[in-house]
C-alpha positions in Angstrom: 135.9 143.6 117.3 132.8 145.4 116.1 131.0 144.7 119.3 133.9 146.3 121.2 133.8 149.4 119.0 130.0 149.7 119.5 130.4 149.4 123.2 133.1 152.1 123.2 130.9 154.3 121.0 128.0 153.9 123.4 130.2 154.8 126.4 131.5 157.9 124.7 128.0 159.1 123.7 126.9 158.9 127.3 124.1 156.3 127.4 125.4 152.7 127.4 121.9 151.3 126.7 121.3 153.5 123.6 121.1 151.5 120.4 123.0 152.9 117.5 121.5 153.3 114.0 123.7 150.5 112.6 122.5 148.1 115.3 118.9 149.0 114.7 119.3 148.4 110.9 121.1 145.1 111.5 118.3 143.9 113.8 115.7 145.0 111.2 117.5 143.1 108.5 117.8 140.0 110.7 114.1 140.1 111.3 113.4 140.4 107.6 115.7 137.5 106.8 114.0 135.4 109.5 110.6 136.2 108.1 111.7 135.3 104.6 113.1 132.0 105.8 109.8 131.3 107.7 107.8 132.0 104.5 110.0 129.7 102.4 109.7 127.0 105.1 105.9 127.3 105.2 105.7 127.1 101.4 107.8 123.9 101.4 105.6 122.4 104.1 102.5 123.2 102.2 104.0 121.7 99.0 105.0 118.6 100.8 101.6 118.2 102.4 100.0 118.3 98.9 102.5 116.5 96.8 104.1 114.1 99.2 101.3 112.9 101.4 102.4 109.3 101.2 105.7 110.1 102.9 103.7 111.9 105.6 101.8 108.6 106.2 105.0 106.6 106.3 106.6 109.0 108.7 103.7 109.1 111.2 103.3 105.3 111.1 106.7 105.2 112.9 105.2 107.1 115.9 104.8 105.2 119.2 101.3 104.0 120.2 99.2 106.5 122.1 95.9 108.4 121.8 97.6 111.5 120.3 99.8 109.5 117.9 96.8 107.4 116.8 94.8 110.5 116.0 97.8 111.9 114.0 98.1 108.6 112.0 94.3 108.7 111.3 94.3 112.3 110.2 97.4 111.8 107.9 95.9 108.6 106.4 92.7 110.5 105.7 94.7 113.4 104.2 96.6 111.1 101.9 93.3 109.6 100.7 91.9 113.0 100.0 95.1 114.0 98.1 95.0 110.8 96.1 91.4 111.3 95.2 92.1 114.8 94.0 95.0 113.6 91.9 97.7 115.5 93.7 99.8 112.4 94.4 100.1 111.4 90.7 103.2 113.6 90.1 105.1 112.2 93.1 104.1 108.6 92.2 105.3 109.1 88.6 108.7 110.5 89.7 109.1 107.8 92.3 108.3 105.1 89.7 110.9 106.5 87.3 113.5 106.7 90.0 112.8 103.2 91.1 113.2 102.0 87.5 116.5 103.9 87.1 117.7 102.5 90.5 117.2 99.0 89.2 118.8 99.6 85.8 122.4 98.6 84.9 124.9 100.8 83.1 124.0 99.6 79.6 120.3 100.4 80.1 121.3 103.9 81.4 123.4 104.5 78.3 120.5 103.4 76.0 118.2 105.8 77.9 120.6 108.7 77.5 121.0 108.0 73.8 117.3 107.9 73.3 116.9 111.3 75.1 119.7 112.8 72.9 118.0 111.5 69.7 114.6 112.8 70.9 116.2 116.2 71.6 117.8 116.3 68.2 114.5 115.3 66.5 112.7 118.0 68.5 115.2 120.7 67.5 115.0 119.6 63.8 111.2 119.8 64.0 111.3 123.3 65.6 113.8 124.5 63.0 111.8 123.1 60.2 108.7 124.9 61.4 110.5 128.3 61.2 110.7 129.6 57.6 114.2 130.0 56.2 115.0 133.7 56.2 117.7 133.4 53.5 115.3 132.3 50.7 
């Protein structure tokens, strides 16, 4: 409907190829949104390259055999080795180990873990409150 109104507006103004101010602003906002999305995507790719390089290796190992694919596999393996040496893979490995442990746990084990976390939280709150002097005294 809006397209039809814009078309009629252009025909009335005389030049059917003339772009209205609203269309120009809409195109500008679309470009800005696209650039913001591109920046977010680039950030995610960089984070995955640093913190999830083992998944990159697993992914490229599924490529078919060929000179380009072999080079990509070699580069990704070297990249993962560099990231592991620098210690960037430790966070992903820790999270993966915890999730694997939770995946293999039964419901009673999960309940015990939840209760332990609740107790730890209560103890932490008590310690924090104890560290603050009582204002009433």
